[in-house]
C-alpha positions as CSV (number, residue, x, y, z in Angstrom):
1,X,20.8,-74.0,83.2
2,X,19.9,-77.7,83.5
3,X,17.4,-77.5,80.7
4,X,20.2,-76.3,78.4
5,X,22.5,-79.2,79.4
6,X,19.6,-81.7,79.1
7,X,19.8,-81.2,75.3
8,X,23.4,-82.4,75.2
9,X,24.2,-86.1,75.3
10,X,25.8,-87.1,78.6
11,X,28.8,-88.6,76.8
12,X,29.6,-85.3,75.2
13,X,29.1,-83.4,78.4
14,X,31.6,-85.7,80.1
15,X,34.1,-85.2,77.4
16,X,33.7,-81.4,77.3
17,X,33.8,-81.0,81.0
18,X,36.9,-83.2,81.5
19,X,38.6,-81.2,78.7
20,X,37.8,-77.9,80.5
21,X,39.2,-79.3,83.8
22,X,42.3,-80.4,82.0
23,X,42.8,-77.0,80.5
24,X,42.6,-75.5,84.0
25,X,46.0,-77.1,84.6
26,X,47.5,-75.0,81.9
27,X,45.6,-71.9,83.1
28,X,47.0,-72.3,86.6
29,X,50.5,-72.4,85.2
30,X,50.2,-69.0,83.5
31,X,51.4,-66.9,86.5
32,X,54.9,-68.2,86.1
33,X,55.2,-66.1,83.0
34,X,55.1,-63.1,85.3
35,X,56.8,-64.2,88.5
36,X,58.8,-67.2,89.8
37,X,58.9,-65.9,93.4
38,X,56.3,-68.1,95.0
39,X,57.4,-69.5,98.3
40,X,57.5,-73.1,99.2
41,X,55.0,-72.4,102.0
42,X,52.5,-71.0,99.5
43,X,53.0,-73.9,97.2
44,X,52.4,-76.4,100.0
45,X,49.2,-74.5,101.0
46,X,48.0,-74.7,97.4
47,X,48.8,-78.4,97.2
48,X,46.9,-78.9,100.5
49,X,44.0,-77.0,99.0
50,X,43.9,-79.3,96.0
51,X,44.0,-82.3,98.2
52,X,41.0,-81.0,100.2
53,X,39.0,-80.3,97.1
54,X,39.7,-83.8,95.8
55,X,38.9,-85.3,99.2
56,X,35.5,-83.6,99.3
57,X,34.8,-84.4,95.7
58,X,35.5,-88.1,96.5
59,X,33.1,-88.0,99.5
60,X,30.2,-86.0,98.2
61,X,30.3,-86.4,94.4
62,X,31.6,-90.0,94.1
63,X,31.0,-92.2,97.1
64,X,27.5,-90.9,98.1
65,X,26.2,-91.0,94.5
66,X,27.7,-94.4,94.1
67,X,25.8,-95.7,97.1
68,X,22.6,-94.0,96.0
69,X,22.9,-95.4,92.5
70,X,23.5,-99.0,93.8
71,X,20.4,-98.7,96.1
72,X,18.3,-97.5,93.2
73,X,19.4,-100.6,91.3
74,X,17.9,-102.7,94.0
75,X,20.9,-103.9,95.9
76,X,19.8,-102.6,99.3
77,X,22.0,-100.5,101.6
78,X,24.2,-103.4,102.7
79,X,24.7,-104.6,99.1
80,X,25.4,-101.0,98.0
81,X,28.1,-100.5,100.7
82,X,29.9,-103.7,99.6
83,X,29.7,-102.7,95.9
84,X,31.2,-99.3,96.6
85,X,33.8,-100.7,98.9
86,X,34.8,-103.2,96.3
87,X,34.9,-100.6,93.6
88,X,37.1,-98.3,95.7
89,X,39.6,-101.0,96.4
90,X,39.8,-101.9,92.7
91,X,40.4,-98.3,91.9
92,X,43.1,-98.0,94.5
93,X,44.8,-101.2,93.4
94,X,44.7,-100.0,89.8
95,X,46.6,-96.8,90.7
96,X,49.0,-98.8,93.0
97,X,49.9,-101.1,90.1
98,X,50.2,-98.2,87.6
99,X,52.4,-96.4,90.1
100,X,54.5,-99.5,90.7
101,X,55.2,-100.6,87.2
102,X,55.2,-97.2,85.3
103,X,58.6,-95.5,85.5
104,X,58.0,-92.0,86.8
105,X,59.5,-89.4,89.1
106,X,57.9,-87.0,91.6
107,X,59.2,-83.5,92.0
108,X,60.0,-84.0,95.7
109,X,60.0,-87.7,96.5
110,X,62.1,-88.7,93.5
111,X,62.0,-91.7,91.1
112,X,59.6,-94.6,91.4
113,X,58.4,-97.5,89.3
114,X,60.2,-99.8,86.9
115,X,63.6,-98.8,85.3
116,X,63.3,-95.0,85.7
117,X,66.8,-94.6,84.4
118,X,65.7,-95.6,80.9
119,X,63.8,-92.4,80.3
120,X,64.7,-88.7,80.4
121,X,63.8,-87.0,83.6
122,X,61.1,-84.7,82.0
123,X,59.2,-87.8,80.7
124,X,59.3,-89.3,84.2
125,X,57.7,-86.1,85.5
126,X,55.1,-86.2,82.8
127,X,54.2,-89.8,83.4
128,X,53.8,-89.1,87.1
129,X,51.4,-86.2,86.5
130,X,49.5,-88.2,83.9
131,X,49.0,-91.0,86.4
132,X,47.7,-88.4,88.8
133,X,45.3,-86.8,86.2
134,X,43.6,-90.0,84.8
135,X,41.4,-90.6,87.8
136,X,40.3,-87.0,87.8
137,X,39.1,-87.1,84.2
138,X,37.6,-90.5,84.8
139,X,35.6,-89.1,87.8
140,X,34.2,-86.3,85.7
141,X,33.2,-88.6,82.9
142,X,31.5,-91.1,85.1
143,X,29.8,-88.2,87.0
144,X,28.1,-87.0,83.8
145,X,27.8,-90.5,82.2
146,X,25.4,-91.4,85.0
147,X,23.0,-88.8,83.8
148,X,23.2,-86.6,86.9
149,X,24.1,-83.3,85.5
150,X,24.3,-81.5,88.9
151,X,26.7,-84.1,90.2
152,X,28.8,-83.9,87.0
153,X,28.9,-80.1,87.2
154,X,30.0,-80.1,90.8
155,X,32.8,-82.6,90.1
156,X,34.0,-80.7,87.1
157,X,34.0,-77.4,89.0
158,X,35.9,-78.9,91.9
159,X,38.5,-80.7,89.9
160,X,39.0,-77.7,87.7
161,X,39.5,-75.6,90.8
162,X,42.0,-78.2,92.1
163,X,43.9,-78.2,88.8
164,X,44.6,-74.4,89.0
165,X,47.1,-74.6,91.9
166,X,48.4,-77.9,90.6
167,X,49.3,-76.4,87.3
168,X,51.2,-73.6,89.1
169,X,53.1,-76.0,91.3
170,X,54.0,-78.2,88.3
171,X,55.2,-75.2,86.3
172,X,57.4,-73.9,89.2
173,X,58.9,-77.4,89.7
174,X,59.7,-77.5,85.9
175,X,61.4,-74.1,86.1
176,X,63.6,-75.4,88.9
177,X,64.7,-78.2,86.5
178,X,65.9,-75.4,84.2
179,X,63.0,-75.4,81.7
180,X,61.9,-72.0,80.4
181,X,58.7,-70.4,81.6
182,X,57.0,-71.0,78.2
183,X,58.1,-74.7,78.2
184,X,56.8,-75.1,81.8
185,X,53.4,-73.7,80.9
186,X,53.1,-75.8,77.8
187,X,54.1,-79.0,79.6
188,X,51.6,-78.3,82.4
189,X,48.9,-77.8,79.8
190,X,49.8,-81.0,78.0
191,X,49.7,-83.0,81.2
192,X,46.2,-81.7,81.9
193,X,45.0,-82.9,78.5
194,X,45.1,-86.5,79.6
195,X,41.9,-85.8,81.6
196,X,39.6,-85.8,78.5
197,X,40.8,-89.3,77.7
198,X,39.8,-90.5,81.2
199,X,36.5,-88.5,80.8
200,X,35.7,-90.1,77.5
201,X,36.4,-93.6,78.9
202,X,34.3,-93.0,82.1
203,X,31.4,-91.4,80.3
204,X,31.3,-94.0,77.5
205,X,31.4,-97.0,79.8
206,X,28.7,-96.0,82.2
207,X,26.5,-94.6,79.3
208,X,26.6,-97.9,77.5
209,X,26.2,-100.0,80.6
210,X,24.2,-98.1,83.3
211,X,24.5,-101.0,85.9
212,X,28.2,-100.3,86.0
213,X,27.6,-96.7,87.3
214,X,28.1,-97.5,91.0
215,X,31.3,-99.4,90.2
216,X,32.6,-96.6,88.0
217,X,31.9,-93.9,90.6
218,X,33.5,-96.1,93.4
219,X,36.5,-96.9,91.1
220,X,37.2,-93.2,90.5
221,X,36.8,-92.5,94.3
222,X,39.3,-95.2,95.2
223,X,41.8,-94.0,92.6
224,X,41.5,-90.4,93.8
225,X,41.8,-91.4,97.4
226,X,45.0,-93.2,96.6
227,X,46.4,-90.2,94.8
228,X,45.5,-87.9,97.7
229,X,47.1,-90.1,100.4
230,X,50.0,-91.5,98.4
231,X,51.1,-88.4,96.5
232,X,49.6,-85.0,97.2
233,X,49.6,-84.8,101.0
234,X,53.1,-86.4,101.4
235,X,54.4,-84.0,98.8
236,X,53.0,-81.0,100.7
237,X,54.5,-82.2,104.0
238,X,58.1,-82.6,103.0
239,X,59.4,-79.0,103.5
240,X,58.3,-78.3,107.0
241,X,55.0,-76.6,106.3
242,X,52.7,-79.4,107.4
243,X,50.3,-77.1,109.4
244,X,49.9,-74.7,106.6
245,X,49.2,-77.5,104.2
246,X,46.7,-79.0,106.6
247,X,44.8,-75.7,106.7
248,X,44.9,-75.7,102.9
249,X,43.2,-79.2,103.0
250,X,40.5,-77.8,105.3
251,X,39.8,-74.8,103.2
252,X,39.8,-76.9,100.0
253,X,37.4,-79.4,101.6
254,X,35.0,-76.7,102.7
255,X,35.1,-74.9,99.3
256,X,34.3,-78.2,97.5
257,X,31.5,-79.0,99.9
258,X,29.9,-75.6,99.3
259,X,30.3,-76.1,95.5
260,X,28.6,-79.5,95.8
261,X,25.7,-78.1,97.8
262,X,25.2,-75.1,95.6
263,X,25.6,-76.8,92.2
264,X,23.9,-80.1,93.4
């Protein structure tokens, strides 16, 4: 399999893989065409599962490769740890500022950011999901852009897997806002298509400037950690199903760990 992928430029691999992970969001929304009766408990478990997958992907497919890449570049272990720590904080601050100054609204926690009343509610939802998806696409793009196909495949598989339940939860929330099932599926699909943009940016930057790779991986890790802690886990704990959501996190983490070991 790797010999097949080795013939494809890493930039295109990053773009294609991030496109597929984005499409998974729309694919995950398809069940709402057949049923809307998915309990809040099940939704919170699915959100927890997604958080667990992202957490494991951050650990095994972003932070560890970032440290290894920095060591290979001659920084030493101490230098590598500071580079990765710095990149993670930059990624987290970037998401924090985006979250603070972009008007948006979460399905459960409500409006945030600057002047949310100036936009229709659906656009506030779309902006929120877009902010969530950019670091995912960026992570896939950087993963492939570094030339490590195994790592890129593991990241793409994990984030695509995480996007399936996310797409379903997004579609269900849109239906509660009185959108039709077809509209909900279409909007979920469109929000996932921001990921190829992040993928192209990540793959392009680290392909053109390989020394940036550790910083790119760490930036994506910090951004994803911010999303996990600031959005996904709190959203899954608001309706009284914290324990179920926590088990979802555990299952998602283990599944992503196995994917990383098998594909890596």
